[in-house]
C-alpha positions in Angstrom: -115.1 23.4 -3.8 -117.5 26.2 -3.0 -116.4 28.1 0.1 -118.9 30.0 2.4 -117.8 32.6 3.4 -114.4 34.1 2.4 -115.4 37.2 4.3 -114.6 35.4 7.6 -111.1 34.8 6.4 -110.6 38.4 5.2 -111.9 39.8 8.5 -109.6 37.6 10.4 -106.4 38.4 8.6 -107.3 42.1 8.6 -106.8 41.9 12.4 -104.0 39.3 12.3 -101.8 40.3 9.3 -99.4 37.4 9.9 -102.1 34.9 9.0 -102.9 36.4 5.6 -100.6 34.5 3.3 -101.4 31.1 4.9 -105.2 31.7 4.9 -105.2 32.9 1.3 -103.1 29.8 0.3 -105.7 27.6 2.1 -108.5 29.4 0.3 -106.9 29.1 -3.2 -106.1 25.4 -2.8 -109.5 24.6 -1.4 -111.4 26.5 -4.1 -109.6 24.5 -6.8 -110.1 21.2 -5.0 -112.7 18.6 -5.8 -112.8 16.7 -2.6 -115.1 13.7 -2.3 -113.8 12.2 1.0 -111.4 12.9 3.9 -108.5 11.2 2.0 -108.8 13.8 -0.7 -108.4 16.6 1.8 -105.4 14.8 3.4 -103.7 14.7 0.0 -104.1 18.5 -0.2 -103.5 19.4 3.4 -101.6 16.8 5.4 -102.2 18.5 8.8 -106.0 18.4 8.6 -108.0 16.5 11.3 -111.5 15.1 11.1 -113.1 15.8 14.4 -116.6 14.5 13.8 -120.0 15.8 12.7 -118.6 16.8 9.3 -116.2 19.2 11.0 -112.5 19.4 9.9 -109.7 21.3 11.6 -106.8 22.8 9.6 -103.6 24.0 11.1 -102.7 27.4 9.6 -99.3 29.0 9.6 -97.4 26.3 11.4 -100.2 25.6 13.8 -100.3 29.2 15.1 -103.9 29.4 13.9 -106.8 27.0 13.5 -109.5 26.9 10.9 -112.6 24.8 11.4 -114.9 24.1 8.5 -117.9 21.9 7.8 -117.6 20.0 4.5 -120.5 18.7 2.6 -118.9 16.4 0.0 -122.1 15.6 -1.9 -122.6 19.2 -2.8 -119.0 20.3 -2.9 -119.4 23.0 -0.2 -117.1 24.2 2.6 -118.6 26.3 5.3 -116.1 28.2 7.4 -117.1 28.0 11.1 -114.1 29.3 13.0 -110.8 31.1 12.5 -108.7 31.7 15.5 -105.5 31.2 17.5 -104.5 27.9 18.9 -105.4 29.2 22.4 -108.8 30.4 21.2 -109.4 27.0 19.6 -108.6 25.2 22.9 -111.6 27.0 24.5 -114.2 25.7 22.1 -115.8 22.4 21.0 -114.7 21.9 17.4 -117.5 19.4 16.7 -120.3 21.7 17.5 -119.2 25.2 16.5 
């Protein structure tokens, strides 16, 4: 998959060092993946949720962090929309961010 933009992940774990390993693991697995549907994502990341509007939520580092992405399966692209703590996630609408 093509991921836009890794910079968001790097900026986040620069400030939250304990998220680095988990976010880099997510990035590596996602970059190598060739997802064509939600079931493909579930095979890679069991804790992913589809929340609508092509938005998907990943639990990062034992659910301490959340990662929201938009996935365009037809063009193999993942757009990172949000990286934050579980508390920050609770304050947003994951389907429209």
